[in-house]
C-alpha positions as CSV (number, residue, x, y, z in Angstrom):
1,M,-6.3,2.7,3.4
2,L,-5.2,-1.0,3.2
3,V,-1.9,-2.0,1.7
4,R,-1.7,-5.5,0.2
5,I,1.6,-7.1,-0.7
6,V,1.9,-10.5,-2.4
7,R,5.3,-12.0,-2.9
8,M,5.5,-14.8,-5.5
9,T,8.4,-17.0,-6.5
10,F,8.0,-18.4,-10.0
11,Q,9.6,-21.2,-12.0
12,E,12.1,-19.2,-14.1
13,D,10.7,-20.6,-17.4
14,K,7.2,-19.5,-16.4
15,L,7.9,-15.8,-15.9
16,S,6.8,-14.8,-19.4
17,T,3.5,-16.6,-18.8
18,F,3.0,-14.8,-15.6
19,H,3.7,-11.4,-17.2
20,A,1.1,-12.3,-19.9
21,I,-1.5,-13.1,-17.3
22,F,-0.7,-9.9,-15.4
23,D,-0.9,-7.8,-18.6
24,R,-4.3,-9.2,-19.4
25,S,-5.7,-8.6,-15.9
26,K,-3.9,-5.5,-14.6
27,Q,-6.4,-2.9,-15.9
28,H,-9.4,-5.0,-14.7
29,I,-7.8,-5.2,-11.2
30,R,-7.0,-1.5,-11.2
31,A,-10.6,-0.7,-12.2
32,F,-12.1,-3.0,-9.5
33,P,-14.2,-1.1,-7.0
34,G,-12.0,0.0,-4.0
35,N,-8.6,-0.5,-5.7
36,C,-6.6,2.8,-5.6
37,H,-3.2,1.6,-6.8
38,L,-1.5,-1.4,-8.3
39,E,2.2,-2.0,-8.9
40,L,4.3,-5.0,-10.1
41,L,7.7,-5.3,-8.5
42,R,10.8,-7.5,-9.0
43,D,13.2,-8.6,-6.3
44,P,16.6,-7.3,-7.4
45,A,18.4,-10.1,-5.6
46,N,16.2,-12.9,-7.1
47,P,14.9,-12.4,-10.7
48,A,12.3,-15.2,-10.2
49,I,10.4,-13.2,-7.5
50,R,7.7,-10.8,-8.3
51,M,5.5,-8.8,-5.9
52,T,2.3,-7.0,-6.3
53,Y,1.8,-3.9,-4.2
54,S,-1.8,-2.6,-4.1
55,L,-3.8,-0.1,-2.2
56,W,-7.4,-0.7,-1.3
57,T,-10.0,1.7,0.2
58,S,-10.9,-1.0,2.8
59,A,-10.4,-4.6,3.9
60,D,-14.0,-5.2,2.7
61,D,-13.0,-4.0,-0.8
62,L,-10.0,-6.3,-0.9
63,E,-12.2,-9.2,0.2
64,A,-14.8,-8.5,-2.4
65,Y,-12.0,-8.6,-5.0
66,R,-10.7,-11.9,-3.6
67,R,-14.2,-13.4,-3.9
68,S,-14.6,-12.2,-7.5
69,E,-14.5,-14.2,-10.7
70,L,-11.6,-12.0,-11.9
71,F,-9.5,-13.0,-8.9
72,R,-10.4,-16.6,-9.1
73,K,-9.5,-16.9,-12.7
74,T,-6.3,-14.9,-12.4
75,W,-5.1,-16.7,-9.3
76,A,-5.9,-20.1,-10.6
77,A,-3.7,-19.5,-13.7
78,T,-1.0,-17.8,-11.7
79,K,-0.5,-20.4,-8.9
80,L,0.3,-23.1,-11.5
81,L,3.5,-21.2,-12.2
82,F,4.9,-21.0,-8.7
83,A,8.2,-22.5,-7.6
84,D,7.5,-21.8,-3.9
85,K,4.5,-20.9,-1.7
86,P,3.4,-17.3,-2.1
87,V,3.5,-14.9,0.9
88,A,0.8,-12.3,1.3
89,F,0.0,-9.8,3.9
90,S,-2.1,-6.7,4.5
91,A,-1.4,-3.6,6.5
92,E,-3.3,-0.5,7.4
93,K,-1.7,2.7,6.2
94,L,-1.3,5.0,9.2
95,E,0.7,7.8,7.8
96,E,2.4,9.0,4.6
97,V,5.2,11.5,4.8
98,N,5.3,14.0,1.9
99,P,8.4,16.0,0.9
100,S,6.6,19.2,1.7
101,E,6.4,18.1,5.3
102,L,10.2,17.7,5.7
């Protein structure tokens, strides 16, 4: 399982535009082959920061998404709204601790 987190700082007056883009694309992203989970998060200390948290079956699936027309169109529209350079990273999920294991 691959975890992908993208941290984006937006121009404050562009947040509603970003949310409209996300609303239009979220179901398509979630339905993309290999996507297992998608969340949109907000930094509680900075209301202009949003993060996406997604889970992918493999790095190849994430890369296929990043090469897709869906990603190209969504990212092209989104990056126009940034106030700062985005930060993205991936990590391999090694273990998940469930409450029943405590």
